[in-house]
C-alpha positions as a printed NumPy array, in Angstrom:
array([[  2.178,  35.535, -13.885],
       [  5.495,  35.165, -15.641],
       [  8.159,  32.519, -15.235],
       [ 10.403,  33.261, -12.292],
       [  7.793,  35.301, -10.419],
       [  7.574,  34.757,  -6.686],
       [  3.988,  34.908,  -5.451],
       [  2.543,  34.049,  -2.045],
       [ -0.773,  34.443,  -0.248],
       [ -4.049,  34.374,  -2.188],
       [ -4.949,  35.342,  -5.743],
       [ -8.62 ,  36.359,  -5.752],
       [-10.258,  37.756,  -8.881],
       [-13.619,  39.507,  -8.794],
       [-17.038,  39.075, -10.354],
       [-17.222,  38.909, -14.139],
       [-15.264,  36.959, -16.727],
       [-11.592,  36.575, -15.819],
       [ -8.56 ,  35.003, -17.511],
       [ -5.337,  34.191, -15.699],
       [ -2.252,  32.556, -17.212],
       [  0.404,  31.216, -14.88 ],
       [  3.535,  30.505, -16.919],
       [  6.212,  28.493, -15.115],
       [  5.69 ,  30.377, -11.86 ],
       [  6.347,  28.645,  -8.546],
       [  2.835,  28.523,  -7.094],
       [  3.729,  26.437,  -4.04 ],
       [  3.403,  29.456,  -1.7  ],
       [ -0.02 ,  30.482,  -3.037],
       [ -2.804,  29.174,  -0.789],
       [ -5.738,  29.99 ,  -3.116],
       [ -6.201,  30.878,  -6.795],
       [ -9.844,  31.996,  -7.022],
       [-11.614,  32.875, -10.284],
       [-14.102,  35.036,  -8.465],
       [-17.754,  34.122,  -8.705],
       [-18.73 ,  30.458,  -9.267],
       [-18.357,  27.626, -11.805],
       [-21.81 ,  27.996, -13.358],
       [-22.137,  28.942, -17.025],
       [-25.673,  30.254, -16.373],
       [-24.509,  33.688, -15.202],
       [-22.64 ,  34.292, -18.474],
       [-19.314,  34.817, -16.696],
       [-16.514,  32.524, -17.87 ],
       [-13.35 ,  32.303, -15.787],
       [-10.353,  30.666, -17.495],
       [ -7.16 ,  29.555, -15.757],
       [ -4.247,  28.434, -17.933],
       [ -1.355,  26.645, -16.242],
       [  1.738,  26.575, -18.476],
       [  4.773,  24.533, -17.436],
       [  3.454,  23.969, -13.912],
       [  4.993,  20.921, -12.238],
       [  4.689,  19.134,  -8.924],
       [  1.987,  18.536,  -6.334],
       [ -0.778,  21.058,  -5.639],
       [ -3.981,  20.649,  -3.617],
       [ -7.106,  20.513,  -5.783],
       [ -8.828,  22.944,  -3.418],
       [ -6.244,  25.625,  -4.335],
       [ -8.061,  26.178,  -7.642],
       [-11.512,  27.628,  -6.884],
       [-14.312,  29.026,  -9.08 ],
       [-12.907,  28.341, -12.575],
       [-15.172,  27.287, -15.438],
       [-12.125,  26.14 , -17.416],
       [ -8.677,  25.084, -16.213],
       [ -6.177,  24.316, -18.997],
       [ -2.977,  22.403, -18.341],
       [ -0.488,  23.157, -21.147],
       [  3.189,  23.624, -22.002],
       [  4.487,  20.256, -20.79 ],
       [  2.971,  20.705, -17.341],
       [  3.116,  17.741, -14.969],
       [  0.609,  18.55 , -12.229],
       [ -0.172,  16.203,  -9.343],
       [ -3.425,  16.933,  -7.527],
       [ -3.512,  16.22 ,  -3.812],
       [ -5.926,  16.774,  -0.977],
       [ -9.552,  17.616,  -1.369],
       [-12.02 ,  18.135,  -4.203],
       [-11.333,  20.025,  -7.421],
       [-14.518,  21.611,  -8.812],
       [-14.671,  23.097, -12.317],
       [-17.321,  24.156, -14.78 ],
       [-18.613,  21.753, -17.407],
       [-20.157,  21.715, -20.853],
       [-18.989,  24.049, -23.587],
       [-19.27 ,  27.673, -24.664],
       [-19.144,  28.501, -28.385],
       [-17.46 ,  25.136, -29.026],
       [-14.834,  25.599, -26.298],
       [-14.796,  22.779, -23.73 ],
       [-15.148,  23.844, -20.119],
       [-13.842,  21.852, -17.142],
       [-10.31 ,  20.511, -16.745],
       [ -8.514,  20.326, -20.106],
       [ -5.07 ,  18.698, -20.423],
       [ -3.148,  19.183, -23.688],
       [ -1.228,  16.396, -25.432],
       [  2.166,  17.418, -24.021],
       [  1.08 ,  17.709, -20.389],
       [  0.068,  15.228, -17.704],
       [ -2.242,  15.227, -14.718],
       [ -1.718,  12.888, -11.788],
       [ -3.898,  12.208,  -8.773],
       [ -1.832,  11.448,  -5.671],
       [ -4.668,  10.615,  -3.289],
       [ -6.385,   7.253,  -3.018],
       [ -9.636,   9.108,  -3.699],
       [ -9.745,  12.697,  -4.971],
       [-13.249,  13.759,  -5.931],
       [-13.359,  15.7  ,  -9.202],
       [-16.63 ,  17.547,  -9.628],
       [-17.84 ,  19.063, -12.872],
       [-20.808,  21.359, -12.348]])
């Protein structure tokens, strides 16, 4: 999704390995961004979500079924609400889970926001 795009509703990808890059898009009107199957590496499917230049608060539950979520491009994401679940471990030397690059920041706005790595 390119910068300036207006997207609302749900983004639901199917079974198999998926990659989605959201680059500066206003995602506040998207209720769900779903990678498709699950967060397990055992099935061989790797779903990657890259958030570039994404700023502001978003509920952790918005991001579902991603083995890897990358926060890049000077993003400043604040997680709110309920649990964020991602994959864990590594595949061919690539870290899975929630990865924040050196120029970006991740904030947790809740007193307690469970982060689960499966």
